[in-house]
PyMOL Python script that loads the backbone (N, CA, C, O; Angstrom):
from pymol import cmd

cmd.read_pdbstr("""\
ATOM      1  N   UNK A   1      15.996  -9.855  33.533  1.00  0.00           N
ATOM      2  CA  UNK A   1      16.030  -8.407  33.543  1.00  0.00           C
ATOM      3  C   UNK A   1      15.345  -7.881  32.271  1.00  0.00           C
ATOM      4  O   UNK A   1      15.609  -8.363  31.170  1.00  0.00           O
ATOM      5  N   UNK A   2      14.486  -6.911  32.436  1.00  0.00           N
ATOM      6  CA  UNK A   2      13.767  -6.332  31.311  1.00  0.00           C
ATOM      7  C   UNK A   2      14.694  -5.441  30.498  1.00  0.00           C
ATOM      8  O   UNK A   2      15.638  -4.847  31.019  1.00  0.00           O
ATOM      9  N   UNK A   3      14.401  -5.370  29.224  1.00  0.00           N
ATOM     10  CA  UNK A   3      15.242  -4.518  28.375  1.00  0.00           C
ATOM     11  C   UNK A   3      14.825  -3.058  28.500  1.00  0.00           C
ATOM     12  O   UNK A   3      13.686  -2.745  28.847  1.00  0.00           O
ATOM     13  N   UNK A   4      15.760  -2.187  28.212  1.00  0.00           N
ATOM     14  CA  UNK A   4      15.488  -0.751  28.242  1.00  0.00           C
ATOM     15  C   UNK A   4      14.668  -0.398  26.991  1.00  0.00           C
ATOM     16  O   UNK A   4      15.065  -0.770  25.887  1.00  0.00           O
ATOM     17  N   UNK A   5      13.561   0.296  27.128  1.00  0.00           N
ATOM     18  CA  UNK A   5      12.741   0.622  25.963  1.00  0.00           C
ATOM     19  C   UNK A   5      13.432   1.640  25.056  1.00  0.00           C
ATOM     20  O   UNK A   5      14.108   2.559  25.519  1.00  0.00           O
ATOM     21  N   UNK A   6      13.246   1.451  23.779  1.00  0.00           N
ATOM     22  CA  UNK A   6      13.784   2.365  22.784  1.00  0.00           C
ATOM     23  C   UNK A   6      12.574   2.885  22.001  1.00  0.00           C
ATOM     24  O   UNK A   6      12.255   2.399  20.916  1.00  0.00           O
ATOM     25  N   UNK A   7      11.918   3.881  22.585  1.00  0.00           N
ATOM     26  CA  UNK A   7      10.638   4.339  22.061  1.00  0.00           C
ATOM     27  C   UNK A   7      10.730   4.881  20.639  1.00  0.00           C
ATOM     28  O   UNK A   7       9.859   4.608  19.813  1.00  0.00           O
ATOM     29  N   UNK A   8      11.775   5.642  20.351  1.00  0.00           N
ATOM     30  CA  UNK A   8      11.865   6.222  19.013  1.00  0.00           C
ATOM     31  C   UNK A   8      12.036   5.138  17.958  1.00  0.00           C
ATOM     32  O   UNK A   8      11.426   5.219  16.892  1.00  0.00           O
ATOM     33  N   UNK A   9      12.848   4.132  18.230  1.00  0.00           N
ATOM     34  CA  UNK A   9      13.037   3.037  17.272  1.00  0.00           C
ATOM     35  C   UNK A   9      11.737   2.263  17.082  1.00  0.00           C
ATOM     36  O   UNK A   9      11.368   1.924  15.957  1.00  0.00           O
ATOM     37  N   UNK A  10      11.053   1.988  18.174  1.00  0.00           N
ATOM     38  CA  UNK A  10       9.794   1.242  18.080  1.00  0.00           C
ATOM     39  C   UNK A  10       8.762   2.035  17.288  1.00  0.00           C
ATOM     40  O   UNK A  10       8.007   1.452  16.510  1.00  0.00           O
ATOM     41  N   UNK A  11       8.715   3.355  17.473  1.00  0.00           N
ATOM     42  CA  UNK A  11       7.787   4.184  16.709  1.00  0.00           C
ATOM     43  C   UNK A  11       8.151   4.157  15.234  1.00  0.00           C
ATOM     44  O   UNK A  11       7.268   4.065  14.382  1.00  0.00           O
ATOM     45  N   UNK A  12       9.445   4.236  14.920  1.00  0.00           N
ATOM     46  CA  UNK A  12       9.887   4.170  13.527  1.00  0.00           C
ATOM     47  C   UNK A  12       9.483   2.845  12.896  1.00  0.00           C
ATOM     48  O   UNK A  12       9.047   2.817  11.745  1.00  0.00           O
ATOM     49  N   UNK A  13       9.620   1.762  13.624  1.00  0.00           N
ATOM     50  CA  UNK A  13       9.240   0.451  13.097  1.00  0.00           C
ATOM     51  C   UNK A  13       7.734   0.382  12.826  1.00  0.00           C
ATOM     52  O   UNK A  13       7.310  -0.162  11.806  1.00  0.00           O
ATOM     53  N   UNK A  14       6.931   0.929  13.734  1.00  0.00           N
ATOM     54  CA  UNK A  14       5.482   0.947  13.514  1.00  0.00           C
ATOM     55  C   UNK A  14       5.130   1.791  12.295  1.00  0.00           C
ATOM     56  O   UNK A  14       4.284   1.403  11.490  1.00  0.00           O
ATOM     57  N   UNK A  15       5.778   2.945  12.162  1.00  0.00           N
ATOM     58  CA  UNK A  15       5.507   3.818  11.024  1.00  0.00           C
ATOM     59  C   UNK A  15       5.945   3.169   9.715  1.00  0.00           C
ATOM     60  O   UNK A  15       5.269   3.307   8.696  1.00  0.00           O
ATOM     61  N   UNK A  16       7.067   2.468   9.739  1.00  0.00           N
ATOM     62  CA  UNK A  16       7.552   1.775   8.537  1.00  0.00           C
ATOM     63  C   UNK A  16       6.566   0.683   8.134  1.00  0.00           C
ATOM     64  O   UNK A  16       6.266   0.519   6.952  1.00  0.00           O
ATOM     65  N   UNK A  17       6.068  -0.055   9.103  1.00  0.00           N
ATOM     66  CA  UNK A  17       5.104  -1.116   8.806  1.00  0.00           C
ATOM     67  C   UNK A  17       3.805  -0.523   8.259  1.00  0.00           C
ATOM     68  O   UNK A  17       3.216  -1.069   7.326  1.00  0.00           O
ATOM     69  N   UNK A  18       3.362   0.591   8.838  1.00  0.00           N
ATOM     70  CA  UNK A  18       2.141   1.234   8.368  1.00  0.00           C
ATOM     71  C   UNK A  18       2.324   1.772   6.959  1.00  0.00           C
ATOM     72  O   UNK A  18       1.412   1.670   6.138  1.00  0.00           O
ATOM     73  N   UNK A  19       3.482   2.340   6.663  1.00  0.00           N
ATOM     74  CA  UNK A  19       3.749   2.868   5.330  1.00  0.00           C
ATOM     75  C   UNK A  19       3.791   1.737   4.300  1.00  0.00           C
ATOM     76  O   UNK A  19       3.284   1.889   3.189  1.00  0.00           O
ATOM     77  N   UNK A  20       4.390   0.617   4.664  1.00  0.00           N
ATOM     78  CA  UNK A  20       4.442  -0.522   3.750  1.00  0.00           C
ATOM     79  C   UNK A  20       3.035  -1.053   3.475  1.00  0.00           C
ATOM     80  O   UNK A  20       2.704  -1.401   2.341  1.00  0.00           O
ATOM     81  N   UNK A  21       2.222  -1.110   4.509  1.00  0.00           N
ATOM     82  CA  UNK A  21       0.851  -1.590   4.341  1.00  0.00           C
ATOM     83  C   UNK A  21       0.057  -0.623   3.451  1.00  0.00           C
ATOM     84  O   UNK A  21      -0.709  -1.055   2.589  1.00  0.00           O
ATOM     85  N   UNK A  22       0.242   0.678   3.663  1.00  0.00           N
ATOM     86  CA  UNK A  22      -0.461   1.673   2.852  1.00  0.00           C
ATOM     87  C   UNK A  22      -0.021   1.604   1.396  1.00  0.00           C
ATOM     88  O   UNK A  22      -0.845   1.740   0.492  1.00  0.00           O
ATOM     89  N   UNK A  23       1.275   1.392   1.162  1.00  0.00           N
ATOM     90  CA  UNK A  23       1.780   1.295  -0.208  1.00  0.00           C
ATOM     91  C   UNK A  23       1.226   0.055  -0.902  1.00  0.00           C
ATOM     92  O   UNK A  23       0.869   0.102  -2.079  1.00  0.00           O
ATOM     93  N   UNK A  24       1.158  -1.043  -0.175  1.00  0.00           N
ATOM     94  CA  UNK A  24       0.607  -2.278  -0.742  1.00  0.00           C
ATOM     95  C   UNK A  24      -0.871  -2.087  -1.089  1.00  0.00           C
ATOM     96  O   UNK A  24      -1.337  -2.533  -2.137  1.00  0.00           O
ATOM     97  N   UNK A  25      -1.589  -1.426  -0.205  1.00  0.00           N
ATOM     98  CA  UNK A  25      -3.009  -1.178  -0.428  1.00  0.00           C
ATOM     99  C   UNK A  25      -3.212  -0.252  -1.631  1.00  0.00           C
ATOM    100  O   UNK A  25      -4.124  -0.464  -2.430  1.00  0.00           O
ATOM    101  N   UNK A  26      -2.364   0.776  -1.762  1.00  0.00           N
ATOM    102  CA  UNK A  26      -2.464   1.698  -2.888  1.00  0.00           C
ATOM    103  C   UNK A  26      -2.149   0.998  -4.206  1.00  0.00           C
ATOM    104  O   UNK A  26      -2.791   1.262  -5.222  1.00  0.00           O
ATOM    105  N   UNK A  27      -1.165   0.109  -4.187  1.00  0.00           N
ATOM    106  CA  UNK A  27      -0.819  -0.632  -5.402  1.00  0.00           C
ATOM    107  C   UNK A  27      -1.975  -1.533  -5.823  1.00  0.00           C
ATOM    108  O   UNK A  27      -2.285  -1.635  -7.010  1.00  0.00           O
ATOM    109  N   UNK A  28      -2.605  -2.179  -4.863  1.00  0.00           N
ATOM    110  CA  UNK A  28      -3.743  -3.044  -5.180  1.00  0.00           C
ATOM    111  C   UNK A  28      -4.899  -2.218  -5.735  1.00  0.00           C
ATOM    112  O   UNK A  28      -5.585  -2.643  -6.665  1.00  0.00           O
ATOM    113  N   UNK A  29      -5.109  -1.041  -5.161  1.00  0.00           N
ATOM    114  CA  UNK A  29      -6.188  -0.171  -5.628  1.00  0.00           C
ATOM    115  C   UNK A  29      -5.912   0.303  -7.056  1.00  0.00           C
ATOM    116  O   UNK A  29      -6.823   0.345  -7.883  1.00  0.00           O
ATOM    117  N   UNK A  30      -4.663   0.657  -7.344  1.00  0.00           N
ATOM    118  CA  UNK A  30      -4.298   1.109  -8.687  1.00  0.00           C
ATOM    119  C   UNK A  30      -4.484  -0.022  -9.699  1.00  0.00           C
ATOM    120  O   UNK A  30      -4.933   0.209 -10.821  1.00  0.00           O
ATOM    121  N   UNK A  31      -4.139  -1.232  -9.301  1.00  0.00           N
ATOM    122  CA  UNK A  31      -4.303  -2.362 -10.207  1.00  0.00           C
ATOM    123  C   UNK A  31      -5.787  -2.619 -10.478  1.00  0.00           C
ATOM    124  O   UNK A  31      -6.175  -2.867 -11.620  1.00  0.00           O
ATOM    125  N   UNK A  32      -6.611  -2.561  -9.436  1.00  0.00           N
ATOM    126  CA  UNK A  32      -8.058  -2.741  -9.634  1.00  0.00           C
ATOM    127  C   UNK A  32      -8.603  -1.658 -10.566  1.00  0.00           C
ATOM    128  O   UNK A  32      -9.430  -1.934 -11.435  1.00  0.00           O
ATOM    129  N   UNK A  33      -8.130  -0.421 -10.374  1.00  0.00           N
ATOM    130  CA  UNK A  33      -8.597   0.680 -11.209  1.00  0.00           C
ATOM    131  C   UNK A  33      -8.201   0.450 -12.664  1.00  0.00           C
ATOM    132  O   UNK A  33      -8.994   0.701 -13.571  1.00  0.00           O
ATOM    133  N   UNK A  34      -6.979  -0.025 -12.890  1.00  0.00           N
ATOM    134  CA  UNK A  34      -6.522  -0.294 -14.246  1.00  0.00           C
ATOM    135  C   UNK A  34      -7.340  -1.425 -14.880  1.00  0.00           C
ATOM    136  O   UNK A  34      -7.707  -1.347 -16.052  1.00  0.00           O
ATOM    137  N   UNK A  35      -7.618  -2.454 -14.115  1.00  0.00           N
ATOM    138  CA  UNK A  35      -8.419  -3.566 -14.641  1.00  0.00           C
ATOM    139  C   UNK A  35      -9.826  -3.098 -14.994  1.00  0.00           C
ATOM    140  O   UNK A  35     -10.368  -3.481 -16.030  1.00  0.00           O
ATOM    141  N   UNK A  36     -10.414  -2.272 -14.137  1.00  0.00           N
ATOM    142  CA  UNK A  36     -11.760  -1.775 -14.406  1.00  0.00           C
ATOM    143  C   UNK A  36     -11.763  -0.848 -15.616  1.00  0.00           C
ATOM    144  O   UNK A  36     -12.734  -0.839 -16.373  1.00  0.00           O
ATOM    145  N   UNK A  37     -10.715  -0.076 -15.813  1.00  0.00           N
ATOM    146  CA  UNK A  37     -10.649   0.829 -16.957  1.00  0.00           C
ATOM    147  C   UNK A  37     -10.595   0.042 -18.254  1.00  0.00           C
ATOM    148  O   UNK A  37     -11.196   0.451 -19.247  1.00  0.00           O
ATOM    149  N   UNK A  38      -9.885  -1.082 -18.264  1.00  0.00           N
ATOM    150  CA  UNK A  38      -9.805  -1.877 -19.499  1.00  0.00           C
ATOM    151  C   UNK A  38     -11.132  -2.578 -19.769  1.00  0.00           C
ATOM    152  O   UNK A  38     -11.494  -2.783 -20.927  1.00  0.00           O
ATOM    153  N   UNK A  39     -11.849  -2.942 -18.738  1.00  0.00           N
ATOM    154  CA  UNK A  39     -13.132  -3.615 -18.926  1.00  0.00           C
ATOM    155  C   UNK A  39     -14.183  -2.642 -19.450  1.00  0.00           C
ATOM    156  O   UNK A  39     -15.008  -3.014 -20.285  1.00  0.00           O
ATOM    157  N   UNK A  40     -14.163  -1.395 -18.967  1.00  0.00           N
ATOM    158  CA  UNK A  40     -15.188  -0.425 -19.356  1.00  0.00           C
ATOM    159  C   UNK A  40     -14.859   0.314 -20.638  1.00  0.00           C
ATOM    160  O   UNK A  40     -15.705   1.047 -21.150  1.00  0.00           O
ATOM    161  N   UNK A  41     -13.669   0.148 -21.169  1.00  0.00           N
ATOM    162  CA  UNK A  41     -13.277   0.850 -22.394  1.00  0.00           C
ATOM    163  C   UNK A  41     -14.132   0.364 -23.559  1.00  0.00           C
ATOM    164  O   UNK A  41     -14.358  -0.836 -23.712  1.00  0.00           O
ATOM    165  N   UNK A  42     -14.598   1.283 -24.365  1.00  0.00           N
ATOM    166  CA  UNK A  42     -15.409   0.868 -25.531  1.00  0.00           C
ATOM    167  C   UNK A  42     -14.513   0.162 -26.548  1.00  0.00           C
ATOM    168  O   UNK A  42     -13.310   0.420 -26.603  1.00  0.00           O
ATOM    169  N   UNK A  43     -15.083  -0.705 -27.331  1.00  0.00           N
ATOM    170  CA  UNK A  43     -14.275  -1.417 -28.340  1.00  0.00           C
ATOM    171  C   UNK A  43     -13.671  -0.443 -29.336  1.00  0.00           C
ATOM    172  O   UNK A  43     -14.308   0.541 -29.713  1.00  0.00           O
ATOM    173  N   UNK A  44     -12.463  -0.707 -29.757  1.00  0.00           N
ATOM    174  CA  UNK A  44     -11.777   0.162 -30.712  1.00  0.00           C
ATOM    175  C   UNK A  44     -12.386  -0.021 -32.087  1.00  0.00           C
ATOM    176  O   UNK A  44     -12.593  -1.144 -32.546  1.00  0.00           O
ATOM    177  N   UNK A  45     -12.673   1.103 -32.743  1.00  0.00           N
ATOM    178  CA  UNK A  45     -13.242   1.052 -34.085  1.00  0.00           C
ATOM    179  C   UNK A  45     -12.184   1.485 -35.085  1.00  0.00           C
ATOM    180  O   UNK A  45     -11.452   2.447 -34.851  1.00  0.00           O
ATOM    181  N   UNK A  46     -12.109   0.783 -36.179  1.00  0.00           N
ATOM    182  CA  UNK A  46     -11.119   1.118 -37.198  1.00  0.00           C
ATOM    183  C   UNK A  46     -11.784   1.853 -38.339  1.00  0.00           C
ATOM    184  O   UNK A  46     -11.118   2.226 -39.305  1.00  0.00           O
TER     185      UNK A  46
END
""", "prot")
cmd.dss("prot")
cmd.show_as("cartoon", "prot")
cmd.util.cbc("prot")
cmd.orient("prot")
């Protein structure tokens, strides 16, 4: 016997997975940006 679909729960799960993926992607982008900023920074002069 097939299960009864729970569309709202399934949509929430898809949205949660998409949000987690977007957050992971944003964190990686921020880290790349930080690494590039340290590489391009001019040497500190005293």
